[in-house]
N, C-alpha and C positions, 0 to 999 in steps of 0.2 A: 504494500500500500504506500502511496506517495505521502510524503510529509509536507503539508501545505502550511507554512508558518507565517504567511503574510495575509493580512486582512485589508481589503480595499473598500472604502466607503465612497459611494457616488451619490450626488444629489441630483434629483430630477424634479421637474414641475409635474403637475397632475397629468397633462397631456402626454408628456414623455413617458411617465411611469405607466400609464394605461396602455400606451403602444408597446412598451417593453413587456408588460404582463401578457398582452395579446400575442406577441411574438413568441414568448416562452411557451405559452399554452399550445399554440399552433405547432411548435417544434416537438412537443412531447418530452422535452428535457426539463431538468431542474434549472432553477435560475443560475446556480453556480456553473453547471455544465454549459448552459447557453452562453454565459459571459466568457468562460474559459475558452470555449470553441471559437467565439468571435475574436478574442485576443490572439489566438493561435492561427487565425485565418482559415479555420476549418469551415467549409460551406455548411450552413445550417439548412437542413432539408425539412420542409413541412412534414408534420406527422403522417399525413395521408401518403405522401411519397415514400417516407421511410417504411411504412407498412407494405407498400407495393414492392419496394426493394427486398424486404424480408420475404415476401411471397415468392419473388423471382429466385431468391437464394435457395429457398426450400425446394422449389421445382427443379432447379438445376442440380441440387444435391440428390434428389430422387432419381433424376435421369442419369446422373453419374453412377449411382448404385446399379441401375439397370444395365448400363453399358459394361460395368465390371462383370456382371453376371453373364452377359453375352460373350464377353472376351474369354471367360473361364470355359464356357461351352465350346467355343471355337478351339481353344487350346486343347481341350479334352479330345475333340474330334481329330485334330491334327496329330496328337500323340498316338491315338489309336491307329490312324492311317500309317504313320511312320513306324510304329512298333510292330503292329500286327498285319499291316497291309489292309486293314478293315476300312472300307469306304463308308462314310456316313450315310445313313438311310435317308431317303427322300423326305420322310416324315420329319426327321430332325432338322433337315435343311429348311423345310417349309415352316416349321415352328420358329426357327431363328429368323427367317424372312418376315414372318408376321410380327415378331417382337420388334424387329427393326422398324417396320412400317408404323407400328403403334407408337414407338418412341419418336419417330419423325413427326407424327401428328401431334403428340403431346408437347414436343419442343416448340411448337408454334406459339403456344400461349406465353411462355417467358419472353420470346422475341417481340410479341405484340406489346407486352407491358414495358419492355425496354424502349421500344419505339415511342410509346405514349409518353413515358417520362422524358425522353429526349426532346420530343416536340414541345412539352411544357417548358423545358429548360430554355429552348430557343425562343419561345414566345415571351418569357419573362426577361430574357437577355436583350431583346430588341428595344 
């Protein structure tokens, strides 16, 4: 845990404080985290966008696990082919193809979310 030994006091009028509180609430962070991130020039993301990024991260993690499973299946088939000269059954290859197709379809959602977030970023940057 970091040792934060410095305390900073900032004075604001009502309008500034209300805007600050609104910004903190929208970010989903604590006041301390919001100010510290601002000082360190860490982009402050609205809470909704942060939730979308978390969803994308979870989807990508799930897809990564599925890819690993398919890679294991391919490695097992390859090992059987090299070790025993056993050619994978059409059924196994079809199952693998279906898994890849399903994954390809599921991967479309994270990319849609990423494109949405990027378009919001461009709109606010202009």
